[in-house]
C-alpha positions as CSV (number, residue, x, y, z in Angstrom):
1,M,-14.1,12.7,-26.0
2,G,-11.4,11.1,-27.5
3,Q,-11.6,7.3,-28.8
4,A,-11.5,4.7,-26.9
5,Q,-9.6,1.3,-27.5
6,T,-9.8,-2.1,-26.4
7,T,-6.6,-5.1,-25.2
8,T,-5.3,-8.1,-23.2
9,D,-1.9,-7.0,-23.7
10,H,-1.1,-6.7,-19.9
11,D,2.2,-4.8,-21.4
12,V,-0.3,-1.7,-23.0
13,T,-2.6,-1.9,-19.6
14,W,0.6,-1.6,-17.3
15,Q,2.5,1.2,-19.6
16,W,-1.0,3.2,-19.5
17,T,-1.1,3.0,-16.2
18,K,2.4,4.0,-15.3
19,E,2.2,7.0,-17.5
20,R,-0.2,8.7,-16.0
21,D,1.2,7.4,-12.4
22,G,-1.0,4.9,-11.3
23,G,-0.5,1.5,-10.2
24,S,-2.7,-2.2,-9.4
25,S,-5.0,-2.4,-6.5
26,K,-7.9,-4.4,-5.0
27,V,-11.0,-3.0,-3.9
28,T,-11.3,-3.8,0.0
29,G,-13.9,-6.5,1.2
30,T,-14.5,-7.7,-2.4
31,E,-12.6,-10.9,-1.4
32,G,-15.2,-14.2,-2.9
33,N,-14.9,-17.6,-2.4
34,D,-11.7,-18.1,-4.4
35,G,-10.1,-15.1,-2.6
36,E,-9.6,-12.8,-5.0
37,G,-11.0,-9.3,-4.8
38,I,-11.7,-6.7,-7.3
39,S,-8.4,-5.7,-8.9
40,L,-7.9,-2.6,-10.9
41,V,-5.6,0.4,-10.9
42,A,-6.1,3.1,-9.3
43,F,-4.4,6.7,-9.2
44,A,-3.7,7.4,-5.4
45,E,-2.4,5.8,-2.5
46,A,-4.1,2.8,-0.9
47,D,-6.9,4.1,2.0
48,D,-9.8,2.8,3.6
49,W,-11.0,1.4,0.4
50,L,-7.8,0.1,-2.2
51,T,-5.2,-2.4,-1.4
52,V,-1.8,-1.7,-3.2
53,V,-1.5,-5.3,-4.6
54,D,1.7,-6.3,-7.3
55,R,1.1,-6.4,-10.4
56,E,1.2,-10.4,-11.1
57,E,-1.5,-10.2,-8.5
58,C,-3.7,-7.9,-10.0
59,F,-2.8,-9.4,-13.7
60,Q,-4.0,-12.7,-12.2
61,T,-7.5,-11.8,-11.3
62,I,-7.7,-10.1,-14.3
63,E,-7.0,-13.1,-16.1
64,Q,-9.3,-15.4,-13.9
65,R,-12.4,-13.0,-14.6
66,C,-12.3,-13.0,-18.6
67,L,-11.2,-9.7,-18.5
68,A,-10.1,-6.6,-20.9
69,F,-8.9,-3.0,-20.4
70,L,-10.7,-0.7,-22.4
71,H,-8.9,3.0,-21.9
72,Q,-8.7,6.8,-23.5
73,D,-5.3,7.8,-24.7
74,E,-6.0,11.5,-24.7
75,T,-8.9,13.0,-24.3
76,A,-10.8,15.3,-27.3
77,D,-8.5,18.6,-26.6
78,G,-5.3,16.6,-25.9
79,K,-4.3,15.9,-22.8
80,P,-3.8,12.3,-20.8
81,S,-6.9,10.8,-20.1
82,R,-7.5,8.4,-17.3
83,F,-10.3,7.2,-18.7
84,F,-10.5,3.4,-18.3
85,N,-12.9,0.0,-17.6
86,F,-12.7,-3.5,-17.7
87,I,-15.0,-5.2,-19.2
88,P,-15.9,-9.0,-20.4
89,H,-13.9,-10.5,-22.7
90,H,-14.7,-13.8,-24.3
91,G,-11.6,-14.9,-26.6
């Protein structure tokens, strides 16, 4: 497996996502008291468990929850990787 990197730069996150034909989504039914759901990048059309949201809404939620984007650019064999996660960020 290739090396993973972490960033809080929204432009880096968005570029990585778009290069892999992804987009911003919210997991349906995860809205809390703040009205925000779990935001993520997705690589498929929205279905029962995903709601497509605009980039700004997605990143606003990520910032409110103090998350960083953990991602892998390439797999060990040099192919584009879709591995990612949002992890707590304190800083």
